[in-house]
C-alpha positions, 0 to 999 in steps of 0.5 A, a space after each residue: 548522507 545515507 538515511 539510518 532508518 531500519 527497513 522496519 522503521 521504513 515500513 512503519 513510516 510508509 503505512 503511517 504517513 502514506 496511507 494512515 495520514 494520506 500524505 501523498 508527498 511521503 510516496 516520493 520520500 520513501 519509494 526509490 525512483 526505480 522501485 518495483 512493486 509487485 502484487 499491484 497493478 497500474 491502470 494498464 494492468 502492469 505492475 507499478 514502477 516508481 512513485 509516479 506509478 504507485 501514485 496512480 494506484 494510491 490516488 484510486 484506492 485512496 479516493 475510494 477509501 478516504 478513511 482507510 487505516 492500515 494497522 501493522 500486526 507484525 514485523 520481521 527484519 533481516 538485513 535489507 528486507 523486512 516482512 509486514 502483516 497487516 490489517 486494512 480497514 475503511 469505508 468505500 465512499 469514493 468511486 475511484 476504483 471504477 464502480 459506484 461507492 457502496 458505503 460499506 465498511 471493509 477489513 481484510 489483511 495483507 502482507 508486504 515483503 520489501 527491500 529497503 536501501 537508504 531509507 527507501 523501498 526499492 522493491 516490494 511484493 504485496 499480497 492482500 486478501 482482495 477476495 474478502 475485500 471484493 466479498 465485503 464490498 459484495 461485487 465480483 473480483 476482476 
């Protein structure tokens, strides 16, 4: 039976459960098996594919920012596509991003456009202000 949630509802669940509550199992619930996630890279520098690929990125980022919180500011929806504008906040207490924890708080913005089918994200385009992110941590962007 197809999931009847709107694309906007799926994205709200994604940010709330995956990022804000830290429910890694929600990745498998809301990210399609063959999903392509543009704008995020895996450990080899390739675009993220599927739940397993996303989990690598997620574990590294959430490990570095265990108190991460993504606040959705705006959501626009059209048919199977949704756009989300958010603010990401957290404290850099972990060393899972390849450099020492700075203990600094960050606050940066981002946008995600996603295609949703049957309650799962099938493709997403991410654009986050990682320049501001790196400046707030006092490190140079890669």
